[in-house]
C-alpha positions in Angstrom: 15.1 2.2 29.3 14.0 5.5 27.9 12.2 5.1 24.5 14.1 7.9 22.7 17.4 6.5 23.8 16.8 2.9 22.7 15.4 4.1 19.3 18.4 6.3 18.7 20.7 3.4 19.5 18.9 1.2 17.0 19.2 3.6 14.1 22.9 4.0 14.9 23.4 0.3 15.1 21.7 -0.1 11.7 24.1 2.4 10.2 27.1 0.7 11.7 25.9 -2.7 10.4 26.0 -1.3 6.9 22.3 -1.3 6.1 21.4 0.6 3.0 19.7 4.0 3.1 16.3 2.8 2.1 16.2 0.3 4.9 17.3 2.9 7.5 14.7 5.3 6.1 12.0 2.7 6.7 13.1 2.1 10.2 13.2 5.8 10.9 9.6 5.9 9.8 8.8 3.1 12.2 10.6 4.9 15.0 8.5 8.1 14.4 5.3 6.1 14.4 6.4 4.2 17.6 7.2 7.4 19.4 3.8 8.9 18.4 2.1 5.7 19.6 3.9 5.8 22.9 3.0 9.5 23.4 -0.7 8.6 22.9 -0.3 5.9 25.5 1.6 8.3 27.8 4.5 6.0 28.0 8.2 7.1 28.1 10.0 3.9 29.3 10.1 0.9 27.1 8.5 -2.4 28.2 7.7 -5.7 26.6 4.0 -4.9 27.0 4.2 -1.6 25.0 6.3 -3.4 22.4 3.7 -6.1 21.9 1.0 -3.5 21.6 2.9 -1.6 18.9 3.8 -4.8 17.0 0.1 -5.6 16.8 -0.8 -2.1 15.7 -0.9 -3.1 12.1 -4.0 -1.3 10.7 -3.1 1.5 8.3 -4.7 4.8 9.6 -4.9 6.0 6.0 -6.8 3.0 4.5 -8.2 1.4 7.7 -6.9 -2.0 6.3 -4.4 -4.6 7.4 -0.9 -3.5 6.3 1.4 -6.3 5.4 4.4 -4.0 5.5 3.5 -2.7 9.0 3.0 -6.3 10.1 6.5 -7.4 9.1 8.5 -4.2 9.7 7.0 -3.3 13.1 7.3 -6.9 14.2 11.0 -7.0 13.3 11.5 -3.5 14.9 10.1 -4.7 18.2 12.1 -8.0 18.1 15.3 -5.9 17.7 14.4 -3.6 20.6 13.5 -6.7 22.8 16.9 -8.3 21.9 18.7 -5.2 23.0 16.7 -5.0 26.3 17.5 -8.7 27.0 21.2 -8.8 25.9 22.5 -5.3 25.4 22.9 -6.0 21.7 20.7 -5.8 18.7 20.2 -9.3 17.1 20.1 -8.7 13.3 19.7 -12.4 12.5 16.8 -13.2 10.2 13.7 -14.6 11.9 10.1 -14.9 10.8 7.2 -13.6 12.8 4.6 -16.3 13.6 1.1 -15.7 12.1 -1.4 -14.0 14.4 -3.6 -16.7 16.0 -6.8 -16.5 18.1 -6.3 -17.8 21.7 -9.4 -19.9 21.9 -8.9 -23.5 20.5 -12.2 -23.5 18.6 -11.6 -20.1 17.0 -8.0 -21.1 16.2 -9.4 -24.1 14.2 -11.9 -21.8 12.5 -9.1 -19.4 11.5 -6.8 -22.1 10.2 -9.6 -23.6 8.0 -10.5 -20.2 6.7 -6.8 -19.5 5.7 -6.8 -22.8 3.8 -9.9 -21.8 2.0 -8.4 -18.4 1.0 -5.3 -20.1 -0.3 -7.4 -22.1 -2.7 -9.6 -19.2 -3.5 -7.2 -16.4 -4.2 -3.8 -16.4 -5.9 -2.8 -12.9 -4.8 -1.0 -12.9 -1.5 -2.1 -9.4 -0.5 -5.7 -10.3 -1.0 -5.3 -13.4 1.2 -3.6 -11.3 3.9 -6.4 -8.8 3.9 -9.1 -11.4 4.4 -7.0 -13.4 6.8 -6.6 -10.5 9.1 -10.3 -9.7 8.8 -11.2 -13.1 10.2 -8.6 -12.8 12.9 -9.9 -9.4 14.0 -13.5 -10.7 14.0 -12.6 -13.8 16.0 -10.7 -11.6 18.5 -13.8 -9.6 18.9 -15.8 -12.8 19.6 -13.2 -13.9 22.2 -14.2 -10.9 24.3 -17.7 -12.4 24.7 -18.4 -14.6 27.7 -19.5 -17.6 25.6 -17.9 -19.2 22.5 -20.1 -18.5 19.5 -20.3 -21.3 17.0 -20.2 -20.3 13.3 -23.7 -21.6 12.7 -25.0 -19.4 15.6 -23.7 -16.1 14.1 -26.4 -13.5 13.8 -26.8 -10.1 12.1 -26.8 -8.4 15.5 -23.3 -9.8 16.2 -22.1 -8.5 12.9 -23.6 -5.1 13.6 -22.0 -4.9 17.1 -18.7 -5.7 15.5 -19.1 -2.9 12.9 -20.0 -0.5 15.7 -17.0 -1.7 17.7 -14.6 -1.0 14.8 -13.0 2.4 14.2 -14.8 4.6 11.7 -11.9 4.7 9.3 -11.8 0.9 9.2 -15.6 0.2 8.9 -15.6 -0.1 5.1 -12.8 -2.7 5.2 -14.6 -4.5 8.0 -17.8 -4.8 5.9 -15.8 -6.2 3.0 -14.2 -8.7 5.3 -17.5 -9.8 6.8 -19.1 -10.2 3.4 -16.2 -12.6 2.5 -16.8 -14.5 5.7 -20.5 -14.8 4.8 -19.7 -16.2 1.4 -17.3 -18.7 3.0 -20.0 -19.8 5.5 -22.7 -19.8 2.7 -24.8 -17.6 4.9 -26.9 -15.6 2.4 -29.1 -14.4 5.2 -26.2 -12.6 6.9 -25.0 -11.4 3.5 -28.4 -9.8 2.9 -28.3 -8.2 6.3 -24.9 -6.6 5.6 -26.2 -5.2 2.3 -28.2 -2.6 4.2 -25.2 -1.3 6.2 -23.1 1.5 4.6 -20.0 3.1 6.0 -18.9 6.6 5.1 -16.1 6.8 2.6 -13.6 9.6 2.9 -11.8 10.8 -0.3 -8.5 12.5 0.0 -7.4 15.2 -2.4 -5.7 13.5 -5.4 -2.1 14.7 -5.6 -1.3 15.9 -9.1 1.9 17.3 -10.4 1.7 20.7 -12.0 3.0 21.2 -15.6 6.0 23.1 -14.3 6.8 20.4 -11.8 6.7 17.8 -14.5 9.1 19.8 -16.6 11.5 19.9 -13.6 11.2 16.2 -13.2 12.0 15.6 -16.9 15.1 17.8 -16.6 16.3 15.6 -13.6 15.6 12.4 -15.5 17.7 13.7 -18.4 20.5 14.6 -16.1 23.6 12.4 -16.1 23.6 12.3 -12.3 20.3 10.3 -12.3 20.8 6.6 -12.8 19.3 5.4 -16.1 17.4 2.7 -14.3 15.7 5.3 -12.0 14.8 7.5 -15.0 13.2 4.6 -16.8 11.2 3.5 -13.8 9.9 7.0 -13.1 8.9 7.7 -16.7 7.2 4.3 -16.9 5.3 5.1 -13.7 4.3 8.5 -14.9 3.0 7.1 -18.2 1.2 3.9 -17.1 0.5 4.3 -13.4 2.0 0.8 -12.8 2.1 -0.2 -9.1 5.4 -0.7 -7.2 4.6 -4.4 -6.7 4.3 -4.8 -10.4 7.2 -2.7 -11.7 9.7 -4.7 -9.5 8.4 -7.9 -11.1 8.7 -6.9 -14.7 10.8 -9.3 -16.9 12.8 -8.5 -20.0 10.4 -10.6 -22.0 7.5 -8.3 -20.9 8.6 -5.8 -23.5 7.6 -6.4 -27.1 10.1 -4.2 -29.0 8.7 -5.2 -32.4 5.2 -3.9 -31.5 6.3 -1.2 -29.0 4.2 -2.6 -26.1 4.9 -3.5 -22.5 2.7 -6.1 -20.6 2.4 -7.3 -17.1 -0.1 -9.3 -15.0 -1.3 -7.2 -12.1 -0.5 -8.6 -8.7 -3.6 -7.2 -7.1 -6.2 -8.3 -9.6 -4.5 -10.9 -11.8 -5.5 -9.0 -14.9 -3.2 -8.8 -17.9 -2.3 -5.3 -19.0 -0.8 -4.4 -22.3 0.0 -0.7 -23.0 1.9 1.1 -25.8 5.5 1.8 -25.1 5.8 5.5 -25.8 9.0 6.8 -27.3 10.2 8.6 -24.2 9.7 5.5 -22.0 11.0 3.1 -24.6 14.1 5.1 -25.2 14.8 5.5 -21.5 14.5 1.7 -21.0 16.7 1.0 -24.0 19.4 3.3 -22.7 19.3 1.6 -19.3 19.5 -1.9 -20.8 22.3 -1.1 -23.2 24.4 1.1 -21.0 23.8 0.5 -17.3 22.0 -2.8 -16.5 24.6 -5.2 -15.1 24.9 -8.8 -16.3 22.6 -10.1 -13.7 21.9 -13.8 -13.2 18.1 -13.3 -13.7 15.7 -11.9 -16.3 14.1 -9.1 -14.3 14.0 -5.8 -16.1 15.0 -3.6 -13.1 17.7 -4.9 -10.8 20.1 -3.6 -8.2 23.0 -1.6 -9.5 25.4 -3.0 -7.0 26.3 -6.6 -6.4 24.6 -8.9 -5.9 22.5 -7.8 -8.9 19.2 -9.2 -7.5 15.8 -7.9 -8.5 14.4 -5.0 -6.4 13.0 -6.5 -3.3 10.2 -4.3 -2.1 8.2 -1.1 -2.4 10.9 0.9 -0.5 13.2 0.7 -3.5 10.6 2.4 -5.6 9.8 4.9 -2.9 13.4 6.0 -2.4 13.9 6.3 -6.1 10.9 8.7 -6.5 11.9 10.6 -3.3 15.4 11.2 -4.6 14.2 12.5 -8.0 11.5 14.7 -6.4 14.1 16.2 -4.0 16.5 16.9 -6.9 13.6 18.5 -8.8 12.9 20.7 -5.8 9.2 19.6 -5.7 7.3 20.0 -2.4 6.0 16.8 -0.9 3.8 18.5 1.7 0.4 16.8 2.1 1.1 14.5 -0.9 1.3 10.8 -1.3 4.8 9.8 -2.3 6.4 6.9 -4.1 5.0 5.1 -7.1 1.5 5.9 -5.9 2.0 9.6 -6.6 3.0 8.7 -10.1 0.0 6.4 -10.4 -2.4 9.2 -9.4 -0.7 11.6 -11.9 -0.9 9.1 -14.7 -4.6 8.6 -14.1 -5.3 12.3 -13.9 -3.3 12.9 -17.2 -5.4 10.3 -18.9 -8.6 11.9 -17.7 -7.5 15.3 -19.0 -6.7 13.7 -22.3 -10.3 12.4 -22.4 -9.4 8.7 -22.3 -12.6 6.7 -21.4 -12.9 5.9 -17.7 -13.3 2.2 -18.6 -10.0 2.2 -20.4 -8.3 4.0 -17.5 -9.8 1.5 -15.0 -8.4 -1.4 -17.1 -4.9 0.1 -17.2 -4.9 0.9 -13.5 -6.4 -2.5 -12.6 -9.5 -1.2 -11.0 -12.2 -3.9 -10.9 -14.9 -1.3 -10.6 -14.8 1.7 -13.0 -16.5 3.8 -10.3 -13.2 3.6 -8.3 -11.5 5.5 -11.2 -14.2 8.2 -11.2 -12.5 10.1 -8.4 -9.8 11.2 -10.9 -12.3 13.2 -12.8 -12.1 15.7 -9.9 -8.6 16.6 -11.0 -9.8 18.0 -14.3 -10.8 21.6 -13.4 -12.0 22.5 -16.9 -14.4 19.6 -17.2 -15.6 20.1 -13.7 -16.6 23.7 -14.6 -18.9 22.2 -17.3 -20.8 20.4 -14.5 -21.6 23.6 -12.6 -25.3 24.5 -12.7 -26.3 28.1 -13.4 -27.7 30.2 -10.6 -30.1 32.1 -12.8 -33.7 32.2 -11.6 -32.9 31.6 -7.9 -34.9 34.0 -5.8 -32.9 36.6 -3.8 -35.7 37.0 -1.3 -35.1 35.9 2.3 -38.1 34.3 4.0 -38.2 34.4 7.7 
């Protein structure tokens, strides 16, 4: 069947089945990526083979890292397409995609043992997924060799071949994954060999909202047409840079109204963050709690506004909230990161301009290494001008 046709039928079926706008939006994104993927493969007719290839295409081109959201969403997308090809109907029943496994029995045992080790070592699920996929990808590389390589026989040259084999945008992630494997194997010799390998790091331009754009956003959040919940979430993101995965987990007890603070334990690092609850943010949350938050059977701060009043389930809820407000504020999203991440960048840049110490910004954002936060200094044009060296004394003569 023609790929464009089956994708159109799927989106129509999702709408007919009553899926909410944010879910349909996510699938439309998957469809766009799938069509681009098929175009690169020069494929116009759907087949199970092209479906499997796309389902396993789960490395984010932006970060070069394993993407949990791509893993689940693209896997479900292909299952839906396959069900239609087999039966003529889309099977919307809930199923779980099995974990990626190496084909070789020895490598499969290595992978299982490694996953068990990560479960004991790391509490954060995203960190475990990152390292799990790193081991899977490395073992898949080893499976391409003629002979099975025992763990004790791994060499620096094998690691170097794997780094060269990896795509340039993924090499930094690969080195991080290999270092974790070395620590797991207690191979300090390999760890030392990896210390001499450096992959290029590409920094994108940090998206910052202009003052006039922030004013337009404020006018939208003050508008009666904007849900009080959305206004509170957006203002909290703009002031603290909180991640989407953390804002949807906030509890009512995380707010200390007596001391005007809000606290949360970061999902990515496990660090506890406690920041002042500024009057604009505190008032927005108070209005939401007293006027709009339904009597939900849970203690989550932000919940769905329609029954059942469950907590927000995923990043897409935050993404759609930010997208709606930016659209109403007539703010261009061209070449900009969207969602809570845009608010996070803007919060960090604002703190830099207000001369908040980099170490403090790193603690609020949950950066383990303050050097990671240093990129936000590039958003402060006035302070960058102070770094410019004078050109006086440079010879104007041209030597040939």
